[in-house]
C-alpha positions as CSV (number, residue, x, y, z in Angstrom):
1,M,135.8,162.3,-31.0
2,R,134.5,159.1,-32.6
3,E,137.4,159.0,-35.1
4,A,140.0,159.3,-32.3
5,R,138.3,156.4,-30.5
6,K,138.6,154.3,-33.7
7,D,142.3,155.0,-33.8
8,V,142.7,153.7,-30.3
9,N,140.7,150.6,-31.1
10,S,142.8,149.8,-34.1
11,A,145.9,149.8,-31.9
12,T,144.3,147.7,-29.2
13,D,145.5,144.1,-28.7
14,F,142.3,142.4,-27.7
15,S,144.1,139.2,-26.8
16,S,146.7,140.8,-24.5
17,K,146.6,139.8,-20.9
18,N,146.2,143.4,-19.7
19,F,143.2,144.0,-21.9
20,L,141.6,140.6,-21.0
21,R,142.2,141.4,-17.3
22,S,140.4,144.8,-17.8
23,I,137.5,143.0,-19.5
24,Q,137.3,140.4,-16.6
25,R,137.1,143.4,-14.2
26,L,134.3,144.9,-16.3
27,E,136.2,148.2,-16.7
28,P,134.0,150.6,-18.8
29,E,136.9,151.9,-20.9
30,A,137.9,148.4,-22.0
31,L,134.3,147.4,-22.6
32,D,133.7,150.5,-24.6
33,A,136.7,149.8,-26.9
34,L,135.6,146.2,-27.3
35,H,132.1,147.1,-28.4
36,D,133.4,149.8,-30.8
37,A,135.6,147.3,-32.5
38,F,133.5,144.2,-32.6
39,F,129.9,145.3,-32.9
40,P,130.3,146.1,-36.7
41,K,132.2,142.8,-37.1
42,L,129.5,140.7,-35.5
43,Y,126.8,142.6,-37.5
44,R,128.6,141.9,-40.8
45,Y,129.0,138.2,-39.8
46,A,125.3,137.8,-39.1
47,L,124.3,139.8,-42.2
48,Y,126.4,137.6,-44.4
49,S,124.8,134.4,-42.9
50,L,121.2,135.5,-42.7
51,G,120.9,138.5,-45.2
52,E,118.7,140.4,-42.7
53,R,120.0,143.7,-41.3
54,L,117.7,143.8,-38.3
55,A,118.7,140.2,-37.4
56,G,122.3,141.2,-37.7
57,Q,121.8,144.1,-35.3
58,E,119.9,142.0,-32.8
59,I,122.5,139.2,-32.8
60,A,125.4,141.6,-32.4
61,S,123.7,143.2,-29.4
62,E,122.7,140.0,-27.8
63,V,126.2,138.6,-28.0
64,F,127.5,141.5,-25.9
65,L,124.8,141.0,-23.3
66,K,125.7,137.3,-23.1
67,L,129.3,138.2,-22.6
68,V,128.4,140.3,-19.5
69,G,126.7,137.2,-18.0
70,R,129.7,135.1,-18.5
71,L,132.1,137.7,-17.1
72,R,129.9,138.1,-14.0
73,Q,130.1,134.4,-13.5
74,G,133.9,134.7,-13.4
75,I,134.5,132.7,-16.6
76,K,137.9,133.7,-18.1
77,M,138.1,134.6,-21.7
78,R,141.3,133.3,-23.2
79,N,140.3,134.0,-26.9
80,L,137.8,136.8,-26.7
81,P,137.4,137.5,-30.4
82,G,136.9,133.7,-31.0
83,W,134.3,133.5,-28.3
84,L,132.4,136.6,-29.7
85,F,132.2,135.1,-33.2
86,A,131.3,131.6,-31.8
87,A,128.4,133.1,-29.8
88,A,127.2,134.9,-32.9
89,A,127.5,131.6,-34.9
90,E,125.3,129.9,-32.2
91,Q,122.6,132.5,-32.6
92,V,122.8,132.4,-36.4
93,Q,122.4,128.6,-36.4
94,A,119.4,128.9,-33.9
95,R,117.7,131.3,-36.3
96,I,118.4,129.1,-39.3
97,L,116.8,126.1,-37.5
98,A,113.8,128.1,-36.3
99,A,113.1,129.3,-39.9
100,L,113.3,125.9,-41.6
101,P,111.0,124.8,-43.1
102,G,109.2,128.1,-43.5
103,P,108.3,130.9,-45.9
104,P,111.0,132.8,-47.8
105,S,112.9,135.5,-45.9
106,E,111.2,138.9,-45.6
107,M,114.3,140.3,-47.2
108,S,114.0,138.2,-50.3
109,A,112.5,140.9,-52.5
110,E,115.3,143.3,-51.6
111,L,118.1,140.8,-52.0
112,G,116.9,139.9,-55.5
113,K,117.2,136.6,-57.3
114,Y,120.5,135.4,-55.9
115,G,120.4,136.3,-52.2
116,P,117.9,133.6,-51.2
117,L,119.6,131.0,-53.5
118,F,123.0,131.7,-51.9
119,R,121.8,131.5,-48.3
120,R,119.8,128.3,-48.9
121,S,122.9,126.8,-50.4
122,L,125.1,128.2,-47.5
123,H,122.7,126.7,-44.9
124,T,123.1,123.2,-46.2
125,L,126.8,123.2,-45.3
126,A,128.2,121.9,-42.0
127,P,128.1,124.6,-39.2
128,E,131.9,124.8,-39.1
129,Q,132.0,125.4,-42.8
130,Q,129.3,128.1,-42.6
131,H,131.3,129.7,-39.7
132,F,134.5,129.8,-41.7
133,L,133.0,131.2,-44.8
134,A,131.2,133.9,-42.8
135,L,134.5,134.9,-41.2
136,R,136.4,134.7,-44.5
137,F,134.0,136.8,-46.6
138,S,132.3,139.2,-44.2
139,Q,135.4,140.5,-42.5
140,E,138.3,142.6,-43.8
141,A,140.8,140.2,-42.1
142,A,143.7,138.1,-43.3
143,L,143.6,134.4,-43.0
144,E,146.2,134.6,-40.2
145,E,143.9,136.7,-38.1
146,I,141.0,134.4,-38.7
147,A,143.2,131.5,-37.6
148,G,143.8,133.3,-34.3
149,W,140.0,133.8,-33.9
150,L,139.5,130.0,-34.5
151,G,142.4,128.9,-32.3
152,S,144.0,127.2,-35.4
153,Q,147.1,127.4,-37.5
154,E,146.8,129.2,-40.8
155,R,147.9,126.2,-42.7
156,E,145.1,124.2,-41.2
157,L,142.6,126.7,-42.7
158,H,143.9,126.2,-46.2
159,S,142.3,122.8,-46.2
160,L,139.1,124.0,-44.5
161,Q,138.9,126.9,-47.1
162,L,139.1,124.5,-50.0
163,Q,136.6,122.1,-48.5
164,S,134.1,124.8,-47.6
165,L,134.2,126.5,-51.0
166,N,133.9,123.1,-52.7
167,M,130.8,122.2,-50.7
168,L,129.3,125.6,-51.5
169,L,130.1,125.1,-55.2
170,G,128.1,121.8,-55.1
171,A,125.2,123.3,-53.1
172,L,125.0,126.2,-55.7
173,G,124.5,123.6,-58.4
174,G,128.1,123.4,-59.7
175,K,130.2,120.3,-60.0
176,P,132.4,119.9,-57.0
177,I,136.1,119.4,-57.8
178,I,138.3,116.5,-56.6
179,P,141.2,118.0,-54.6
180,S,144.4,116.5,-55.9
181,E,147.3,117.8,-53.9
182,E,148.0,119.9,-50.8
183,P,149.7,122.6,-53.0
184,M,146.3,123.3,-54.6
185,E,145.2,124.6,-51.2
186,R,148.0,127.1,-51.1
187,A,147.3,128.0,-54.8
188,L,143.7,128.7,-53.9
189,Q,144.7,131.0,-51.1
190,V,146.9,133.1,-53.5
191,C,144.1,133.3,-56.0
192,L,141.7,134.5,-53.3
193,Q,144.1,137.2,-52.4
194,N,144.0,138.4,-56.0
195,L,140.2,138.1,-56.2
196,G,139.6,141.8,-55.5
197,S,142.3,143.1,-57.8
198,G,139.9,143.6,-60.7
199,S,141.3,140.8,-62.8
200,R,139.0,138.3,-64.4
201,L,138.6,134.9,-62.8
202,D,140.1,133.1,-65.7
203,E,143.2,135.3,-65.6
204,I,143.6,134.7,-61.9
205,S,143.2,130.9,-62.2
206,A,145.5,130.8,-65.2
207,S,148.5,131.5,-62.9
208,Y,148.3,127.8,-62.0
209,P,147.7,125.9,-65.3
210,K,147.8,122.5,-63.6
211,W,144.6,123.3,-61.6
212,S,143.2,126.3,-63.6
213,Q,139.8,124.6,-64.2
214,E,139.3,123.6,-60.6
215,L,140.5,126.9,-59.3
216,H,138.2,128.8,-61.6
217,A,135.2,126.9,-60.3
218,L,136.2,127.6,-56.7
219,L,136.8,131.2,-57.4
220,E,133.3,131.5,-58.9
221,A,131.9,130.2,-55.6
222,A,134.1,132.6,-53.7
223,H,133.1,135.5,-55.9
224,F,129.5,134.6,-55.2
225,S,130.2,134.6,-51.5
226,Q,131.8,138.1,-51.5
227,Y,128.6,139.8,-52.6
228,P,125.7,137.5,-51.8
229,G,122.5,139.0,-53.3
230,G,124.2,142.3,-54.0
231,I,125.0,143.0,-50.4
232,D,128.6,143.6,-49.4
233,P,128.5,142.7,-45.7
234,R,131.9,144.4,-45.2
235,Q,130.3,147.8,-45.7
236,K,129.8,149.5,-42.3
237,T,126.4,151.0,-43.1
238,Q,123.6,149.4,-45.1
239,P,120.7,151.9,-45.4
240,L,117.2,150.4,-45.6
241,A,113.9,152.2,-45.8
242,G,112.1,152.1,-42.5
243,M,115.1,150.9,-40.5
244,E,117.4,152.9,-38.3
245,D,121.0,153.5,-39.3
246,L,123.5,150.9,-38.1
247,Q,125.3,153.5,-36.0
248,E,122.2,154.3,-34.0
249,A,121.7,150.6,-33.3
250,Q,125.4,150.3,-32.3
251,D,125.1,153.3,-29.9
252,R,122.0,151.8,-28.3
253,S,123.6,148.4,-28.0
254,K,126.6,149.9,-26.3
255,A,124.5,151.8,-23.8
256,E,122.7,148.6,-22.9
257,F,126.0,146.7,-22.7
258,L,127.7,149.1,-20.4
259,Q,124.6,149.4,-18.2
260,A,124.3,145.6,-18.0
261,A,128.0,145.4,-17.0
262,Q,127.2,147.6,-14.0
263,V,123.9,146.0,-12.9
264,R,123.0,142.5,-14.2
265,I,119.7,141.5,-12.7
266,A,119.3,137.7,-12.3
267,R,116.2,136.3,-13.8
268,P,114.6,133.1,-12.5
269,Q,115.2,130.2,-14.9
270,P,112.1,128.3,-16.3
271,G,111.7,124.7,-15.3
272,R,112.2,125.2,-11.5
273,T,108.7,124.5,-10.6
274,G,106.8,122.0,-8.5
275,K,109.0,119.9,-6.2
276,W,112.2,121.6,-7.3
277,L,110.8,124.9,-6.3
278,V,110.0,123.5,-2.8
279,I,113.5,121.9,-2.6
280,S,115.1,125.1,-3.6
281,M,113.2,127.1,-0.9
282,V,114.2,124.6,1.8
283,V,117.8,124.6,0.8
284,V,117.9,128.4,0.7
285,L,116.4,128.5,4.1
286,L,119.0,126.0,5.5
287,L,121.8,127.9,3.9
288,A,120.6,131.2,5.4
289,M,120.5,129.5,8.8
290,C,123.7,127.7,9.0
291,G,125.5,127.3,5.7
292,A,125.9,130.6,4.0
293,G,128.9,131.6,6.0
294,M,130.6,128.4,5.4
295,A,130.0,128.7,1.6
296,A,131.5,132.2,1.6
297,L,134.6,131.0,3.6
298,S,135.2,128.1,1.2
299,A,134.6,130.0,-2.0
300,N,138.3,130.5,-2.8
301,S,139.6,127.2,-1.5
302,V,142.0,125.1,-3.6
303,P,142.8,121.4,-3.4
304,G,144.5,120.6,-0.1
305,N,142.7,123.3,1.9
306,A,140.5,122.2,4.8
307,L,137.4,123.8,3.3
308,Y,137.9,122.6,-0.3
309,G,135.5,119.7,0.3
310,V,132.9,122.2,1.5
311,Q,133.2,124.2,-1.7
312,R,132.8,121.1,-3.9
313,G,129.7,120.1,-1.8
314,F,128.1,123.5,-2.5
315,E,128.9,123.2,-6.2
316,E,127.2,119.8,-6.4
317,L,124.2,121.2,-4.6
318,R,123.9,124.1,-7.1
319,L,124.2,121.7,-10.0
320,A,121.4,119.5,-8.5
321,L,119.1,122.5,-8.2
322,T,119.8,123.8,-11.7
323,R,117.3,122.0,-14.0
324,Y,117.0,124.2,-17.1
325,P,119.5,122.9,-19.8
326,S,121.1,126.2,-20.8
327,A,121.6,127.3,-17.2
328,R,123.0,123.9,-16.2
329,L,125.5,124.1,-19.1
330,E,126.6,127.5,-18.0
331,V,127.2,126.3,-14.4
332,E,129.1,123.2,-15.7
333,L,131.4,125.4,-17.8
334,F,131.9,127.8,-14.9
335,Y,133.0,125.0,-12.6
336,D,135.4,123.7,-15.4
337,Q,137.0,127.1,-15.5
338,R,137.3,127.2,-11.7
339,R,139.1,123.8,-11.7
340,L,141.5,125.1,-14.3
341,D,142.1,128.3,-12.3
342,E,142.8,126.2,-9.2
343,V,145.5,124.1,-11.0
344,E,147.1,127.3,-12.4
345,E,147.3,128.7,-8.9
346,L,148.8,125.5,-7.5
347,L,151.4,125.5,-10.3
348,E,152.3,129.1,-9.7
349,K,152.8,128.5,-6.0
350,G,154.8,125.4,-6.5
351,W,152.5,123.2,-4.6
352,T,152.1,119.5,-5.3
353,G,149.2,117.1,-5.0
354,A,146.4,115.3,-6.8
355,V,144.1,117.3,-9.1
356,V,141.3,116.7,-11.5
357,F,140.5,119.4,-14.1
358,G,139.4,120.0,-17.6
359,G,140.4,122.2,-20.5
360,V,140.8,122.4,-24.2
361,L,143.5,120.0,-25.6
362,E,145.9,122.4,-27.3
363,Q,148.8,120.1,-28.0
364,N,149.3,116.3,-27.8
365,Q,152.7,115.7,-29.3
366,G,154.7,112.9,-27.8
367,D,154.8,112.9,-24.0
368,R,154.3,116.7,-23.6
369,W,150.7,117.8,-23.9
370,Q,149.0,121.1,-23.1
371,V,145.5,121.3,-21.7
372,G,143.9,124.8,-21.2
373,G,147.4,126.3,-21.0
374,V,148.6,123.7,-18.3
375,P,151.6,121.5,-19.2
376,V,150.7,117.8,-18.9
377,S,153.1,114.9,-19.0
378,V,151.9,111.6,-20.5
379,S,153.7,108.4,-19.8
380,P,153.2,104.8,-20.8
381,E,151.4,104.3,-17.5
382,T,148.8,107.0,-18.3
383,E,145.4,105.6,-19.0
384,I,143.8,107.2,-22.1
385,L,140.1,106.4,-22.3
386,G,138.7,106.5,-25.9
387,S,139.8,108.7,-28.7
388,I,141.3,112.1,-27.6
389,Q,140.8,114.9,-30.1
390,P,142.7,118.2,-30.1
391,G,140.5,121.3,-30.0
392,Y,138.0,119.6,-27.6
393,S,137.8,119.8,-23.9
394,V,139.3,116.9,-22.0
395,T,139.4,115.8,-18.4
396,V,142.8,115.2,-16.7
397,Q,143.3,113.3,-13.5
398,G,146.8,113.4,-12.2
399,E,149.4,114.7,-9.8
400,I,151.2,118.1,-9.8
401,T,154.9,117.5,-9.7
402,P,157.8,119.6,-8.3
403,E,158.7,120.4,-11.9
404,R,155.4,122.4,-12.1
405,T,153.7,120.1,-14.6
406,V,150.8,117.7,-14.1
407,Q,151.7,114.0,-14.5
408,A,148.6,112.5,-16.0
409,E,147.2,109.3,-14.6
410,R,144.0,109.3,-16.7
411,L,142.8,111.3,-19.7
412,Q,139.5,111.3,-21.4
413,M,137.2,113.5,-23.4
414,R,135.2,115.9,-21.2
415,E,131.5,115.0,-21.5
416,I,128.4,116.8,-20.1
417,Q,125.0,115.2,-19.8
418,M,121.9,117.3,-20.7
419,Q,118.3,116.3,-20.5
420,G,115.4,118.2,-22.1
421,K,112.9,118.4,-24.9
422,I,113.8,118.8,-28.6
423,Q,112.5,122.1,-30.0
424,S,113.8,121.6,-33.5
425,L,115.8,118.9,-35.3
426,S,117.7,118.9,-38.6
427,E,120.5,116.8,-40.1
428,A,123.2,119.0,-38.7
429,N,121.7,120.4,-35.5
430,L,119.2,120.0,-32.8
431,V,117.9,122.5,-30.2
432,I,117.1,121.4,-26.7
433,D,115.2,123.9,-24.6
434,G,117.1,126.8,-26.2
435,V,120.6,125.1,-26.4
436,Q,121.9,124.4,-29.9
437,V,123.7,121.1,-30.3
438,I,125.8,120.0,-33.3
439,L,125.1,116.6,-34.8
440,T,127.8,114.7,-36.7
441,P,127.9,111.4,-38.7
442,E,129.5,109.9,-35.5
443,T,126.6,110.9,-33.3
444,I,125.0,107.7,-31.8
445,W,121.2,107.6,-31.7
446,Q,119.2,105.3,-29.3
447,G,115.6,105.5,-30.3
448,Q,113.6,107.6,-32.9
449,A,113.7,111.3,-32.2
450,E,111.5,114.1,-33.5
451,A,110.5,117.6,-32.4
452,G,108.9,117.3,-28.9
453,S,110.8,114.2,-27.9
454,R,112.4,114.2,-24.4
455,V,116.1,113.1,-24.7
456,I,119.3,112.7,-22.7
457,V,122.2,114.0,-24.7
458,Y,125.9,113.3,-23.9
459,L,127.8,116.4,-25.1
460,L,131.4,116.9,-26.2
461,L,132.8,120.4,-26.0
462,P,134.7,121.7,-29.0
463,E,136.5,125.0,-28.6
464,N,134.6,128.2,-29.8
465,M,131.7,126.1,-31.1
466,P,128.3,124.9,-29.7
467,P,128.4,121.6,-27.9
468,Q,128.5,118.4,-30.0
469,A,126.3,115.3,-29.4
470,R,128.2,112.1,-28.9
471,L,125.1,110.1,-27.9
472,V,121.3,111.0,-28.0
473,E,119.1,108.7,-25.9
474,V,115.4,109.2,-26.6
475,L,113.2,108.9,-23.5
476,E,109.7,109.3,-25.0
């Protein structure tokens, strides 16, 4: 029975509209197939990054429970595999931050001499490089498939692949190479495809005499990545004394996942105490007396409807009452998706009018852009505020035209404000009340921050990655 199910999964297109529609509806058969296919992948991803089997099982299980929460909020999944791996990456990074500085991993003795060395080196890389290497070397997937998970073109990953392996080479104590030409990126990809053929590294790199020395060094880093500490993360089962078999963990996770999809009990968010608890109780009472019916009537309104203003008013109220950072971020993203759905509905019906919405900038060539799947026209009169980056969420203010496009009046990067306390801080990341935030060299700091500091962070939203800090303002 299980083997037949695997055959079905191998033929399933997890990005097809029909499958995504079934997932949005929480249909058990689709959820079952998704879990069968991706639990082992997420486990291998986390095992590669952390080297701890129990942590891999926990992360894979938690990703699916988090997925249920997003689906119940009505958030659409346009790139389901990409979201699953991004959610796993977020949890991996949170565990890395929580463990540093600290004692060696409890798995160190089992992994031997090189496991801890590899992961200490891996964890010094930028999160996007760690993410790529984990996908590249923990999955039995072609680079083309990985590009689909990341929402990128395969040729773009050739450069990321070379950069990531080069940084890993330096972190492992080797001498990083100086990339010379773009063809070296393609040569590296060919060499990596031959890495598992049984040929020696010098034989593989000798195919390209011009860069043989550089390619040999990168192949050494890649070979080290394939079997970090003697563990091949691509193996489905990894027996360990005192720990249950992976299949048992997968079966238990699936049962919890399917049960959560049927009944998801909402838990109160921490932080809603004191005056906010009082305000929440008063508002709930008022809604029960006179506003709940209006809220229900306006829930499916779109711009131009008489009750649309009521819907937006209730949205603002919910945001005002949501104080905990992780919960507020979820609400913000949910409303972003609602705005995008509204625009798609208006375009489908051929309506015209003013709209404001956000989505990932997928294309910005010439005067024809694409934001979250919506065609956007840009003219010389369009006001573009700041630097607009593809792959990030942007806000569009404009007018739907009879040609079923949005004529943009203003474009700017989508930015969310978050306030909270720093739980942990490193050069590449910080965690604010449970939310991981990426730091970059471009992040602006106002004040001196440390663990325990209260801050306001202005977040940019890269696709399939944790939010990225543009500005960190230290309050105390």
